[in-house]
C-alpha positions in Angstrom: -8.7 -14.7 6.2 -10.4 -12.2 8.6 -9.7 -8.3 8.3 -11.1 -5.5 10.2 -12.6 -2.7 7.9 -10.2 0.1 7.3 -7.2 -2.9 6.8 -4.8 -2.7 4.6 -2.9 -5.9 3.4 0.4 -5.6 1.5 0.7 -8.5 -1.0 3.3 -8.8 -4.1 2.4 -10.4 -7.5 1.5 -14.1 -7.4 4.6 -16.4 -7.2 6.8 -13.0 -7.1 8.1 -14.3 -3.2 9.8 -17.5 -4.1 13.1 -16.0 -3.8 15.5 -13.8 -1.7 15.9 -10.4 -3.5 14.2 -7.0 -3.6 10.9 -7.9 -5.1 9.9 -5.4 -7.4 5.8 -5.8 -7.4 3.7 -4.4 -4.3 -0.1 -4.2 -4.1 -2.7 -2.9 -1.8 -5.6 -4.8 -0.7 -7.9 -2.0 1.0 -10.6 -2.6 3.1 -12.4 0.7 3.3 -13.6 1.7 6.8 -17.3 2.9 7.2 -18.1 6.2 5.8 -16.9 9.1 7.5 -14.2 7.4 8.9 -10.5 7.7 8.1 -7.5 4.8 8.0 -3.8 5.3 8.1 -1.1 2.5 7.1 2.6 2.5 7.1 4.3 0.2 5.1 8.0 -0.5 6.2 10.3 -1.5 3.3 13.8 -2.6 3.4 15.9 -5.0 1.3 14.8 -7.9 3.1 18.4 -9.9 3.1 20.7 -7.5 4.5 21.2 -6.0 8.1 21.9 -2.2 6.3 18.1 -1.5 8.0 20.2 -0.8 11.4 22.1 1.9 9.4 18.9 3.4 8.5 18.7 2.1 5.0 14.8 1.7 5.3 11.7 3.4 3.7 8.0 4.1 4.7 5.3 4.3 2.7 2.6 6.0 4.8 -1.0 5.7 3.5 -4.1 7.8 4.5 -7.4 6.8 3.6 -10.4 9.2 3.9 -13.9 7.5 3.4 -17.3 9.1 2.9 -20.5 7.7 1.8 -20.1 8.8 -1.7 -16.4 8.3 -2.5 -13.0 7.3 -1.3 -9.2 9.2 -1.4 -6.0 7.4 -0.9 -3.1 9.6 -0.5 0.5 8.1 -0.2 4.4 9.4 0.5 7.5 7.9 0.6 10.4 8.7 3.4 13.5 7.3 4.5 17.1 6.3 2.6 16.1 3.2 1.3 15.4 3.1 -2.7 12.3 1.4 -3.2 12.8 -1.5 -5.6 9.4 -0.7 -7.4 7.8 2.8 -8.4 3.9 1.5 -8.4 1.7 0.3 -6.0 -1.6 -1.3 -7.4 -4.4 -0.9 -5.3 -7.3 -3.2 -4.9 -11.0 -2.8 -3.2 -13.1 -5.7 -2.1 -15.4 -6.9 -5.2 -18.6 -5.4 -3.7 -17.3 -1.6 -2.9 -18.6 0.7 -5.4 -17.8 4.2 -4.2 -15.4 5.6 -6.8 -11.6 6.2 -5.6 -9.3 8.7 -6.1 -5.5 8.1 -5.6 -2.5 10.7 -4.9 0.8 9.5 -4.7 4.1 11.6 -3.7 7.3 10.1 -4.9 5.1 6.7 -5.6 2.4 6.0 -8.3 -0.7 4.3 -7.1 -2.9 2.6 -9.8 -6.4 1.3 -9.3 -7.3 -2.2 -10.0 -10.6 -3.2 -10.0 -11.6 -7.0 -9.2 
């Protein structure tokens, strides 16, 4: 897989997407941009089954990643009318990333997972 620096790839747990339902797991693979840069990403969520998103029943989880030469900070906040089927998101970084990562979630818990 090819992805640019600053890219954020949303995932679910292994085997979790086998059925049509509100899958209760989320993972983010975060590919930090160069030091001194910032990356933003919005994860759009709805139930994935119905057409209720047309009536505004969706959520957006906005992420802001700030990167320096010494550390990284990832903040997240939720907006929208859809109630997420999960209350936490696991954040993964590339195996070679050594800078510490600070996490701040508003309405959602961000959990760091080191490879």
